[in-house]
C-alpha positions as CSV (number, residue, x, y, z in Angstrom):
1,M,17.9,31.8,63.2
2,P,17.5,31.6,59.4
3,H,15.2,34.1,57.7
4,S,13.0,31.3,56.5
5,L,11.9,30.6,60.0
6,S,10.4,34.0,60.5
7,L,9.0,33.9,57.0
8,R,7.2,30.7,57.7
9,R,5.7,32.1,60.9
10,A,4.3,35.0,58.9
11,L,2.5,32.6,56.6
12,I,0.4,31.2,59.5
13,P,-1.8,34.1,60.7
14,A,-3.9,33.6,63.8
15,A,-7.0,34.3,61.8
16,V,-6.5,31.2,59.7
17,L,-6.1,29.1,62.8
18,A,-9.2,30.6,64.4
19,F,-11.3,29.4,61.5
20,G,-9.6,26.0,61.3
21,A,-8.8,26.5,57.7
22,P,-6.1,24.4,56.0
23,I,-2.7,26.0,56.2
24,A,-0.7,26.4,53.0
25,L,3.0,26.5,53.7
26,A,5.7,27.4,51.3
27,V,8.6,25.0,51.0
28,D,12.1,25.8,49.9
29,A,12.9,22.6,48.0
30,T,16.5,21.7,47.4
31,T,16.9,19.5,44.3
32,V,20.1,17.8,43.6
33,A,21.6,14.9,41.6
34,A,22.2,11.4,43.0
35,A,25.6,9.9,43.2
36,D,26.8,7.0,41.0
37,E,26.5,3.8,43.0
38,S,29.2,1.9,41.2
39,A,32.9,2.5,41.0
40,S,36.0,0.7,39.8
41,D,38.4,-0.8,42.3
42,D,40.7,2.2,41.9
43,A,38.0,4.7,42.9
44,S,37.9,6.4,46.3
45,G,35.3,5.1,48.7
46,D,35.3,8.3,50.7
47,E,33.7,10.8,48.3
48,G,31.8,13.7,49.9
49,P,28.1,13.6,50.3
50,A,26.2,13.8,47.1
51,T,22.9,15.6,47.1
52,G,19.3,14.4,47.2
53,T,15.9,15.9,46.7
54,L,13.9,18.0,49.2
55,M,15.3,16.6,52.5
56,L,17.9,14.1,51.5
57,R,21.6,14.5,51.0
58,G,23.4,11.6,49.3
59,Q,20.1,9.8,48.8
60,G,19.7,8.3,45.3
61,I,16.5,6.8,43.8
62,V,16.9,3.3,42.2
63,R,14.5,2.0,39.6
64,S,16.1,-1.4,38.8
65,M,17.1,-4.3,40.8
66,P,20.8,-4.4,41.7
67,A,23.4,-6.8,40.4
68,V,24.1,-8.0,44.0
69,R,21.0,-9.3,45.8
70,L,20.7,-9.5,49.6
71,G,18.7,-11.8,51.8
72,T,18.8,-11.8,55.6
73,D,18.1,-14.5,58.1
74,I,17.9,-13.5,61.8
75,D,18.1,-16.1,64.6
76,V,17.5,-15.0,68.2
77,T,17.8,-16.7,71.6
78,V,16.4,-14.8,74.6
79,T,17.5,-16.0,78.0
80,G,16.7,-13.9,81.1
81,Q,16.9,-10.3,80.2
82,T,19.4,-10.5,77.3
83,A,19.2,-11.6,73.7
84,R,21.8,-13.3,71.6
85,V,21.2,-12.5,67.9
86,R,22.8,-14.0,64.8
87,V,22.3,-12.1,61.5
88,V,23.2,-13.9,58.3
89,Q,23.4,-11.7,55.2
90,A,23.5,-13.6,51.8
91,F,25.1,-11.5,49.1
92,R,24.4,-13.1,45.7
93,N,26.0,-11.7,42.5
94,T,23.4,-12.2,39.7
95,S,25.6,-10.4,37.1
96,G,28.5,-11.4,34.9
97,K,30.8,-9.0,36.7
98,W,33.1,-9.2,39.7
99,M,31.3,-7.2,42.4
100,E,31.9,-5.3,45.7
101,A,28.8,-4.7,47.7
102,S,28.1,-2.3,50.5
103,Y,25.0,-2.4,52.6
104,L,23.9,0.1,55.3
105,Y,21.6,-1.5,58.0
106,P,20.4,-0.9,61.5
107,L,21.0,-2.8,64.8
108,P,19.7,-2.1,68.3
109,Q,21.5,1.0,69.7
110,D,22.6,-0.9,72.8
111,G,23.6,-4.1,70.8
112,A,27.3,-5.3,71.1
113,V,28.5,-6.8,67.8
114,D,31.2,-9.3,68.7
115,S,31.4,-11.9,65.9
116,L,31.9,-12.1,62.2
117,R,32.1,-15.1,59.9
118,M,32.4,-15.1,56.1
119,V,31.3,-18.3,54.3
120,V,32.7,-18.8,50.8
121,G,31.6,-22.1,49.3
122,Q,32.6,-24.7,51.9
123,R,35.1,-22.4,53.7
124,V,34.3,-20.5,56.8
125,I,36.6,-17.5,57.5
126,V,36.4,-16.2,61.1
127,G,36.7,-12.4,61.4
128,H,38.8,-10.6,64.1
129,I,38.6,-7.2,65.7
130,E,41.0,-4.5,64.7
131,P,41.2,-0.7,65.2
132,R,39.0,1.0,62.6
133,E,41.7,2.3,60.2
134,K,43.7,-0.9,60.4
135,A,40.6,-3.0,59.6
136,R,39.8,-0.9,56.6
137,A,43.4,-1.1,55.4
138,T,43.3,-4.9,55.8
139,Y,40.0,-5.0,53.8
140,E,41.3,-2.7,51.0
141,A,44.5,-4.7,50.6
142,A,42.6,-7.9,50.3
143,K,40.2,-6.3,47.8
144,A,43.0,-5.0,45.6
145,S,44.7,-8.4,45.6
146,G,41.6,-10.2,44.4
147,R,40.8,-12.0,47.7
148,K,37.4,-12.2,49.1
149,A,36.9,-10.0,52.2
150,G,34.2,-8.8,54.6
151,L,34.2,-5.7,56.8
152,V,31.7,-4.6,59.5
153,E,31.9,-1.0,60.6
154,Q,29.8,1.1,62.9
155,Q,28.5,4.4,61.6
156,R,26.3,5.2,64.5
157,P,25.5,3.0,67.6
158,N,22.4,1.9,65.7
159,M,23.7,1.9,62.2
160,F,26.3,-0.4,60.6
161,T,27.8,-1.1,57.2
162,T,28.8,-4.5,55.8
163,M,31.1,-4.5,52.8
164,V,32.0,-7.6,50.9
165,A,34.6,-7.6,48.1
166,N,35.4,-9.8,45.1
167,V,32.1,-11.7,44.8
168,G,32.4,-13.5,41.4
169,P,29.7,-13.9,38.7
170,G,27.0,-16.2,40.0
171,E,28.6,-16.5,43.5
172,T,27.0,-16.2,46.9
173,V,28.9,-15.1,49.9
174,L,27.5,-15.3,53.4
175,I,28.3,-12.7,56.1
176,A,27.2,-13.8,59.6
177,I,27.4,-11.3,62.5
178,E,26.4,-11.9,66.1
179,Y,25.5,-9.4,68.8
180,Q,24.3,-9.2,72.4
181,A,21.6,-6.9,73.5
182,P,19.5,-6.3,76.7
183,V,15.7,-7.0,76.6
184,G,13.5,-3.9,77.1
185,Q,11.1,-3.7,80.0
186,A,8.3,-1.2,80.8
187,N,5.2,-1.4,82.9
188,G,5.6,-5.2,83.4
189,T,6.0,-5.8,79.6
190,F,9.2,-7.2,78.2
191,S,10.2,-6.4,74.6
192,L,12.6,-7.4,71.9
193,R,13.1,-4.9,69.0
194,L,14.9,-6.0,65.8
195,P,15.5,-3.0,63.6
196,L,15.2,-4.0,59.9
197,I,15.6,-0.7,58.0
198,A,17.7,2.4,58.4
199,G,15.5,5.2,57.2
200,P,17.0,8.0,55.1
201,R,18.7,10.6,57.2
202,Y,18.7,14.4,56.8
203,T,21.9,16.4,57.1
204,P,21.3,20.1,58.0
205,P,23.1,22.5,55.6
206,H,24.8,24.3,58.5
207,T,26.8,21.2,59.4
208,L,28.4,21.0,55.9
209,G,31.8,22.5,55.3
210,T,32.0,24.1,58.8
211,V,33.9,23.3,62.0
212,D,30.8,21.6,63.3
213,A,30.4,19.5,60.2
214,V,28.9,16.0,60.4
215,A,32.2,14.5,59.1
216,D,30.6,11.1,58.3
217,A,27.4,12.4,56.7
218,N,28.0,10.4,53.6
219,A,28.3,7.2,55.7
220,V,24.8,7.5,57.2
221,T,23.0,9.1,54.2
222,A,24.4,7.5,51.1
223,A,22.2,4.4,50.8
224,P,19.9,4.7,47.7
225,V,16.2,4.1,48.0
226,L,14.3,1.6,45.8
227,T,11.4,3.2,43.9
228,P,8.2,1.7,45.4
229,G,6.6,1.7,41.9
230,L,8.7,-1.3,40.9
231,G,6.3,-3.6,42.7
232,E,9.3,-5.4,44.3
233,T,11.1,-5.0,47.6
234,V,14.7,-5.6,48.6
235,N,16.3,-7.7,51.3
236,P,13.7,-10.3,52.1
237,T,14.1,-11.3,55.8
238,S,13.3,-14.3,57.9
239,I,13.2,-14.3,61.7
240,A,13.3,-17.2,64.2
241,I,13.3,-16.6,68.0
242,R,13.7,-18.9,70.9
243,L,12.1,-17.2,74.0
244,A,13.3,-18.8,77.3
245,P,13.1,-15.9,79.8
246,G,13.2,-18.0,82.9
247,F,9.4,-17.8,83.5
248,E,6.2,-18.9,81.8
249,V,5.2,-16.4,79.2
250,A,1.8,-14.7,78.8
251,N,0.4,-12.1,76.4
252,L,3.0,-12.9,73.7
253,I,2.5,-10.4,70.8
254,S,4.2,-9.5,67.6
255,R,3.4,-5.9,67.0
256,Y,3.8,-5.5,63.3
257,H,4.3,-8.9,61.7
258,R,2.4,-12.1,61.4
259,V,4.2,-15.0,63.3
260,N,3.7,-18.6,64.1
261,I,4.2,-19.6,67.8
262,T,5.0,-23.1,69.2
263,G,6.5,-24.7,72.2
264,P,5.7,-24.7,76.0
265,L,5.0,-21.4,77.9
266,G,8.6,-21.3,79.3
267,D,10.4,-22.0,76.1
268,R,8.5,-20.6,73.1
269,T,9.5,-20.6,69.5
270,I,8.4,-17.7,67.3
271,K,8.9,-17.6,63.5
272,L,7.8,-15.1,60.9
273,D,5.0,-16.3,58.7
274,G,7.1,-16.3,55.6
275,R,9.8,-13.9,54.5
276,V,9.1,-10.2,54.8
277,P,10.6,-7.1,53.2
278,A,13.0,-5.2,55.4
279,D,10.9,-2.1,55.6
280,R,9.9,-1.8,59.3
281,D,11.2,-2.8,62.7
282,F,10.1,-6.2,64.2
283,V,8.9,-5.9,67.8
284,L,8.0,-8.8,70.1
285,E,6.4,-8.2,73.5
286,W,5.5,-10.6,76.4
287,R,4.6,-10.6,80.0
288,S,5.1,-13.0,82.9
289,A,2.3,-15.5,83.6
290,S,3.0,-14.9,87.3
291,A,2.4,-11.6,89.1
292,D,6.0,-11.0,90.0
293,P,8.7,-12.8,87.9
294,T,11.8,-13.7,89.9
295,L,14.1,-11.7,87.7
296,G,16.3,-8.6,88.0
297,L,19.9,-9.6,89.0
298,F,22.4,-11.5,86.8
299,A,26.1,-12.0,87.0
300,Q,29.0,-13.2,84.8
301,H,32.4,-14.4,86.1
302,T,35.3,-14.0,83.7
303,A,39.1,-14.0,83.9
304,K,39.0,-10.2,83.6
305,G,36.6,-9.8,86.5
306,D,33.0,-10.1,87.5
307,Y,30.1,-8.4,85.8
308,V,26.6,-7.8,87.2
309,M,23.4,-6.4,85.8
310,A,20.7,-5.3,88.2
311,S,17.1,-4.0,87.5
312,V,15.7,-1.8,90.2
313,T,12.0,-1.0,90.0
314,P,10.5,2.1,91.5
315,P,7.1,2.1,93.2
316,A,4.4,1.2,90.8
317,D,1.7,3.5,92.3
318,T,2.5,7.1,92.8
319,S,-1.0,8.4,92.2
320,S,-1.4,9.4,95.8
321,L,1.5,11.9,95.6
322,P,0.8,15.5,94.5
323,T,1.6,16.6,91.0
324,P,3.0,20.1,90.7
325,P,1.9,22.6,88.1
326,R,3.5,21.8,84.8
327,E,4.8,23.7,81.8
328,M,4.5,21.4,78.8
329,V,6.0,22.2,75.4
330,F,5.0,19.9,72.6
331,V,7.3,19.8,69.6
332,I,6.0,18.1,66.4
333,D,7.9,17.1,63.3
334,N,6.1,17.8,60.0
335,S,9.1,17.3,57.7
336,G,9.0,15.2,54.5
337,S,10.1,12.0,56.2
338,M,6.9,12.2,58.3
339,G,4.7,12.0,55.2
340,G,2.0,9.3,55.1
341,D,1.1,7.3,58.2
342,S,3.7,8.9,60.4
343,M,2.2,12.4,60.2
344,E,-1.3,11.1,61.1
345,E,0.2,9.2,64.1
346,A,2.1,12.3,65.3
347,K,-1.0,14.5,65.0
348,A,-3.2,11.9,66.8
349,S,-0.6,11.7,69.6
350,L,-0.4,15.4,70.0
351,L,-4.2,15.7,70.1
352,H,-4.3,13.0,72.7
353,A,-1.8,14.8,74.9
354,L,-3.5,18.2,74.6
355,G,-6.6,16.6,76.0
356,T,-4.8,15.8,79.3
357,L,-3.8,19.4,80.1
358,R,-5.2,20.8,83.4
359,P,-6.2,24.4,84.0
360,Q,-3.2,24.9,86.3
361,D,-0.8,23.9,83.5
362,H,0.9,26.1,80.9
363,F,1.7,24.8,77.4
364,N,3.0,25.7,73.9
365,V,3.2,23.9,70.6
366,I,6.1,24.1,68.2
367,R,6.1,22.6,64.7
368,F,9.1,22.2,62.4
369,D,10.3,21.0,59.1
370,D,13.2,23.0,57.5
371,T,11.4,26.0,59.2
372,M,9.8,26.4,62.5
373,T,6.6,27.9,64.0
374,R,5.7,28.6,67.7
375,L,2.0,28.6,68.2
376,F,2.4,31.1,71.0
377,D,5.3,33.5,71.7
378,H,5.7,31.7,75.0
379,S,3.8,29.1,77.0
380,V,0.3,30.1,77.9
381,A,-2.3,28.9,80.4
382,A,-4.2,25.8,79.3
383,T,-7.6,27.4,79.0
384,P,-10.3,25.7,76.9
385,D,-9.9,28.4,74.2
386,Q,-6.1,28.1,74.0
387,V,-6.2,24.3,73.9
388,D,-8.9,24.4,71.2
389,L,-6.6,26.7,69.1
390,A,-3.8,24.2,69.6
391,R,-6.0,21.4,68.4
392,R,-6.8,23.2,65.1
393,F,-3.2,24.1,64.6
394,A,-2.2,20.4,65.0
395,G,-5.0,19.2,62.7
396,S,-3.8,21.5,59.9
397,L,-0.2,20.3,59.7
398,E,1.1,18.6,56.6
399,A,4.4,16.9,56.0
400,Q,7.0,18.6,53.8
401,G,10.6,19.9,53.8
402,G,13.7,19.1,55.6
403,T,14.2,18.0,59.3
404,E,15.7,20.9,61.1
405,M,15.3,19.5,64.6
406,L,17.9,21.7,66.4
407,P,16.2,25.1,66.1
408,A,12.9,23.6,67.3
409,L,14.7,21.9,70.3
410,K,16.5,25.1,71.3
411,A,13.2,27.0,71.1
412,A,11.5,24.5,73.3
413,L,14.3,24.6,75.9
414,A,14.3,28.4,75.9
415,D,10.6,29.0,76.2
416,A,10.4,32.0,78.5
417,A,7.0,31.3,80.2
418,T,6.7,31.0,83.9
419,G,9.8,32.8,84.7
420,G,12.0,31.0,82.1
421,G,11.8,27.8,84.2
422,S,13.3,29.4,87.2
423,D,10.4,28.5,89.5
424,P,11.3,25.1,91.1
425,S,7.6,24.5,92.0
426,I,6.8,24.2,88.3
427,L,7.6,20.9,86.5
428,R,9.0,21.7,83.0
429,Q,8.4,18.9,80.4
430,I,9.1,18.8,76.7
431,V,7.3,16.2,74.5
432,F,9.1,15.7,71.2
433,L,7.2,13.8,68.4
434,T,9.5,12.8,65.5
435,D,11.1,10.0,63.6
436,G,14.5,11.5,64.4
437,E,15.9,10.8,60.9
438,I,18.9,13.2,61.1
439,S,22.6,12.9,61.0
440,N,23.6,15.6,63.5
441,E,22.7,13.7,66.7
442,R,25.6,15.1,68.6
443,E,24.3,18.6,68.3
444,M,21.0,17.6,69.7
445,V,22.5,16.0,72.8
446,A,24.8,18.9,73.4
447,A,21.8,21.3,73.3
448,I,20.0,19.3,76.0
449,G,23.1,19.2,78.1
450,A,23.4,22.9,77.9
451,D,19.9,23.2,79.4
452,G,21.3,22.1,82.7
453,G,18.4,19.8,83.6
454,R,15.9,22.7,83.7
455,S,13.6,20.7,81.4
456,H,12.7,17.0,81.2
457,V,12.7,15.8,77.6
458,F,10.3,13.0,76.6
459,M,10.8,11.5,73.1
460,V,8.0,10.0,71.1
461,G,9.4,8.0,68.2
462,I,6.9,8.0,65.3
463,G,6.7,5.5,62.4
464,S,7.9,2.2,61.3
465,A,11.7,2.7,61.7
466,P,12.6,5.7,63.9
467,N,16.2,6.6,64.9
468,D,16.1,4.9,68.3
469,Y,19.7,5.8,69.2
470,L,18.8,9.6,69.0
471,M,15.5,9.1,70.9
472,E,17.1,7.1,73.7
473,R,20.1,9.4,74.1
474,M,18.0,12.6,74.1
475,S,15.5,11.2,76.6
476,T,18.3,9.9,78.9
477,I,20.3,13.1,78.9
478,G,17.1,15.0,79.2
479,G,15.8,13.1,82.3
480,G,12.8,11.7,80.5
481,L,11.6,8.6,78.6
482,Y,11.4,7.3,75.1
483,T,8.1,5.9,73.7
484,H,7.7,4.4,70.3
485,I,4.5,4.5,68.3
486,G,4.8,2.4,65.2
487,A,1.1,2.3,64.0
488,S,-1.9,4.5,64.2
489,G,-3.8,1.9,66.3
490,E,-1.1,2.2,69.0
491,V,-1.6,5.9,69.8
492,T,-4.0,5.6,72.7
493,A,-2.3,2.5,74.1
494,K,1.2,4.1,74.0
495,M,0.3,7.7,74.9
496,M,-1.9,6.9,78.0
497,P,1.0,5.3,80.0
498,L,3.4,8.1,78.9
499,L,0.9,10.8,79.9
500,D,0.3,9.0,83.2
501,V,4.0,9.1,83.9
502,L,4.1,12.8,83.0
503,S,1.4,13.4,85.6
504,H,3.1,11.8,88.5
505,P,6.4,12.3,90.3
506,A,9.6,10.4,89.3
507,V,12.4,9.2,91.6
508,R,14.9,12.0,91.5
509,D,18.3,12.7,93.0
510,L,19.4,9.1,92.6
511,S,22.6,7.8,94.1
512,V,24.1,4.3,94.2
513,R,26.5,2.9,96.8
514,V,28.0,-0.6,97.4
515,E,28.7,-2.0,100.8
516,G,31.3,-4.7,101.1
517,G,32.8,-4.2,97.7
518,S,33.2,-1.8,94.7
519,L,31.6,-1.5,91.3
520,E,32.5,0.4,88.1
521,L,28.9,1.2,87.3
522,T,27.1,2.3,84.1
523,P,25.2,4.4,83.4
524,S,27.5,6.9,85.1
525,R,24.9,9.6,84.8
526,L,21.9,8.3,86.7
527,P,18.6,9.2,85.2
528,D,15.3,10.0,86.8
529,V,13.3,6.8,87.3
530,Y,9.6,6.6,86.5
531,A,6.8,4.2,87.7
532,G,6.9,1.0,85.7
533,R,10.3,1.7,84.2
534,P,13.1,-0.1,86.0
535,L,16.6,1.4,86.4
536,V,19.1,-1.1,84.8
537,L,22.6,-0.8,86.3
538,V,25.6,-2.8,84.9
539,G,28.8,-3.0,86.8
540,R,32.3,-4.5,86.7
541,T,34.3,-5.5,89.8
542,D,37.2,-7.8,90.7
543,H,35.1,-9.9,93.0
544,L,31.3,-9.8,93.2
545,S,30.1,-9.3,96.8
546,G,28.2,-6.9,99.1
547,T,24.9,-5.0,98.9
548,L,23.9,-2.6,96.2
549,T,21.7,0.3,97.5
550,V,19.9,2.7,95.2
551,S,18.3,5.7,96.9
552,G,16.6,8.9,95.9
553,T,13.5,11.0,96.5
554,I,10.0,10.8,95.1
555,G,7.5,13.5,95.8
556,G,9.9,15.0,98.3
557,K,10.0,11.7,100.3
558,A,13.0,9.4,100.7
559,W,13.1,6.2,98.6
560,E,15.5,3.3,98.7
561,R,16.0,-0.2,97.3
562,R,18.7,-2.8,98.3
563,V,20.0,-5.7,96.2
564,D,22.2,-8.6,97.5
565,L,24.8,-9.0,94.8
566,A,25.6,-12.5,95.9
567,S,22.1,-13.7,94.9
568,A,22.7,-12.9,91.2
569,L,21.7,-15.6,88.6
570,P,24.4,-16.7,86.1
571,S,24.4,-15.2,82.6
572,P,27.0,-15.3,79.8
573,A,26.1,-12.0,78.4
574,I,26.8,-9.3,80.9
575,E,30.4,-8.4,79.9
576,K,29.3,-7.3,76.4
577,V,26.3,-5.3,77.8
578,W,28.6,-3.5,80.3
579,A,31.1,-2.6,77.5
580,R,28.4,-1.2,75.3
581,S,26.9,0.8,78.2
582,R,30.3,2.1,79.2
583,I,31.0,3.3,75.6
584,S,27.6,5.0,75.6
585,D,28.7,6.9,78.7
586,I,31.9,8.0,76.9
587,E,30.0,9.1,73.8
588,A,27.6,11.1,76.0
589,D,30.5,12.9,77.7
590,R,32.0,13.6,74.3
591,A,28.7,15.2,73.0
592,L,28.4,17.2,76.2
593,G,31.9,18.6,75.9
594,K,33.3,16.7,78.9
595,L,35.7,14.7,76.8
596,E,37.9,15.8,73.9
597,D,37.6,13.7,70.7
598,E,41.1,12.2,71.1
599,Q,40.4,11.1,74.7
600,A,37.0,9.6,73.8
601,D,38.4,7.8,70.7
602,A,41.2,6.3,72.7
603,E,38.9,5.0,75.5
604,V,36.3,3.7,73.0
605,E,39.1,1.9,71.1
606,R,40.5,0.4,74.3
607,I,37.2,-1.0,75.4
608,G,36.3,-2.2,71.9
609,M,39.6,-4.2,71.6
610,E,39.4,-5.5,75.1
611,S,35.8,-6.7,74.8
612,T,36.2,-7.6,71.0
613,I,33.1,-5.6,70.0
614,V,32.5,-3.3,67.0
615,T,32.5,0.4,68.0
616,S,33.1,3.8,66.3
617,R,36.8,3.0,66.7
618,T,37.0,-0.8,66.1
619,S,35.8,-3.0,63.3
620,L,35.5,-6.7,62.4
621,V,37.3,-7.9,59.3
622,A,37.5,-11.3,57.6
623,V,39.8,-12.2,54.7
624,D,40.0,-15.3,52.5
625,E,43.7,-16.0,51.9
626,T,43.0,-17.5,48.5
627,P,42.8,-15.0,45.6
628,S,39.7,-15.5,43.4
629,R,39.4,-12.5,41.1
630,P,41.6,-12.9,38.0
631,A,44.3,-10.3,37.5
632,G,43.1,-7.5,35.3
633,A,39.4,-8.3,35.9
634,R,37.5,-5.1,36.8
635,L,35.7,-4.8,40.2
636,T,32.4,-3.0,40.2
637,R,31.0,-1.4,43.4
638,E,27.4,-1.3,44.4
639,E,25.7,0.6,47.3
640,L,22.8,-1.8,47.9
641,P,19.5,0.1,48.1
642,I,17.1,0.1,51.0
643,N,13.3,-0.1,50.9
644,L,11.3,3.0,51.7
645,P,10.2,2.4,55.4
646,A,6.6,1.3,55.7
647,G,4.1,4.1,55.9
648,W,6.5,6.7,54.4
649,D,5.2,8.7,51.4
650,F,7.6,8.6,48.5
651,D,6.3,11.7,46.7
652,T,6.5,13.8,49.9
653,L,10.0,12.7,50.5
654,F,11.5,13.0,47.0
655,G,9.0,15.3,45.3
656,Q,6.1,14.6,42.9
657,G,7.2,12.6,39.9
658,A,10.6,11.7,41.3
659,A,10.1,8.0,40.6
660,S,9.2,8.5,36.9
661,D,12.0,11.0,36.4
662,V,14.7,8.4,37.3
663,A,16.5,7.3,34.2
664,D,18.0,3.9,33.8
665,P,19.2,3.7,30.2
666,Q,21.9,1.1,30.7
667,G,20.6,-1.1,33.5
668,S,17.1,-2.1,32.5
669,G,18.0,-4.8,30.1
670,D,20.4,-6.6,32.4
671,S,18.0,-6.0,35.3
672,A,15.3,-8.2,33.8
673,A,17.6,-11.2,33.5
674,M,18.9,-10.6,37.0
675,Q,15.4,-10.6,38.5
676,A,14.6,-13.9,36.9
677,A,17.4,-15.7,38.6
678,A,17.7,-13.7,41.8
679,L,17.2,-14.2,45.5
680,E,14.5,-11.5,45.6
681,L,17.0,-9.1,47.0
682,P,18.4,-5.4,46.6
683,Q,19.4,-3.5,43.5
684,T,21.0,-0.5,41.7
685,G,22.5,0.1,38.3
686,T,22.0,3.6,36.8
687,G,24.6,4.4,34.1
688,F,26.8,7.5,33.8
689,L,24.8,9.0,30.9
690,G,21.5,8.5,32.7
691,L,23.0,10.2,35.8
692,L,24.3,13.0,33.8
693,G,21.0,13.7,32.1
694,R,19.1,13.4,35.3
695,G,21.5,15.8,37.0
696,L,21.2,18.4,34.3
697,A,17.4,18.1,34.4
698,L,17.3,18.5,38.1
699,L,19.7,21.4,38.0
700,L,17.5,23.3,35.5
701,A,14.5,22.6,37.7
702,S,16.2,23.9,40.8
703,L,17.3,27.1,39.0
704,A,13.7,27.7,37.8
705,G,12.4,27.1,41.3
706,F,14.9,29.5,42.8
707,A,14.1,32.2,40.3
708,C,10.4,31.8,41.1
709,L,11.1,32.1,44.8
710,L,13.1,35.3,44.3
711,R,10.2,36.9,42.3
712,Q,7.8,35.9,45.1
713,R,9.9,37.5,47.8
714,A,10.5,40.6,45.6
715,A,6.8,41.0,45.2
């Protein structure tokens, strides 16, 4: 473990905690220069990660609106338990140059992207699926020859990049993608999440330049962030949803955005009240007007075979079953990305959870940024004094530094209390509160897999745009659940059901069998199932027939559910959902070391090509066969900026004064004219001299800070 971890622990003496005084923590700040966002058409698009400030690698700060503006329209149709989503991105070139634009954006981690259309004037160019390297080569060849081209690549299951080349001065090019995604369900509430912003990601230093390097760190961390002080936002977004779930809807709520709702109860139309900045996820929730909606089994018949999706719900009331003694380890993220609202939400959630501990429980609290502190050397009994100490510890936390999740996770998994987890009568639970904005997701999953199921990991995603892919994957592999808290007013409403789940037995030792047929089922690794959280199984077979039986134990007693597969309702969406879920299984096996990279890549590519969906190994590409950029005309590249996610604190993330330090000597004049004629969309445009000057200034500042740190340690 790095020296700084033990150094940080030394800075938080028990005496300070005992008096509840504020805790001052030293932060090792890494200050680095941002990368140039523009490049000529002969420049490489695969430069290594640039450096950012405090926690961010590759993260630039943008003060002026970009030449290429982006606007997004999202249209959704929900039928049954699946959603069909069309995302139209309008790239408008407000400059006098020929432009190539690249935009990093989020999609649901279980969404299957299967369609790309590029609209140029009156022409519609339909994209097609190709292996990733071939699709990139097709795009680059079209770009070099002056033809318009669009490319959609997956960087993570919940993070994608759209690139569009040869957008002429004053032109607008539309890129329309479509994807299929399952609807969420928990405690009788259905939900649709539309991610709108991919938050800045932290890349741990130990993963750079080593065998375990995050090879694609630049792809997930390179998007520049627009300075909030501009008074403008990028990527205005509109959303329209048709909600036809197959039953009359009640308690329809938009969690974070104002909406207008029309139509009958069984076929509602929901629209945003105007366009909104893409700075937080959109979440829609609803319930059935009846006590028990007749949903749960859907099928799709194709030439390749039959597909079925079944939701199996465990008993709703397990309160009569005994709860064993628990060892609970709470891990709270107080890194820079948690600054602002997120930190307050995380602290409130932790305080709420501490209040539910029982005298027979043991617990510990671990906080981390780019260092780590255990409140106790190991888990201790939940006496009133110990719990009160933990409350004061939580209340003193402030957000700063990088997001080193892995050491904190390993510490939580290895806590040596109660016999190191060897006593089977003690239920071991880890509650992890974070936004999950890191790039080394694979290491996190591998660490949980190495625990061997000794601990159950429950992820609490904090803030307006958490990394839901990491949260879902960690909780699934860890035998727990994922809960999202997106606003301070949700803490009690979201934590109470989670803590209730933690207090009651789950359905364990699950098995699935099919009588009268066979199914290739996903997920292949069956999780524990908790009250109010249905188990969703998706299968493929040559001919759908027979009975599906799910069995397990709950509180030591046998539990079983049967489903007649022939009674499935028709749905056109199951094949894509199955393919995405199957790929998720493969990626989990890769992270756990059960599949070599070559094997995993080959299988992911096979499924992606067969199901025509975007994966880590397949991309969608569209090319206009008519050249448009004149020979010899220079092509300028822009990485379109993102908004700072709602509730994040800019100064905590980038450092005090970072916004005012950003130079823009060459772009400000053009920027004003661009803004006057633009779509209210994204921006960049810092020149070389400005970048050079900023880089030198930041370098001098970092050297001065380093010298100061050495003097402090020497003293």
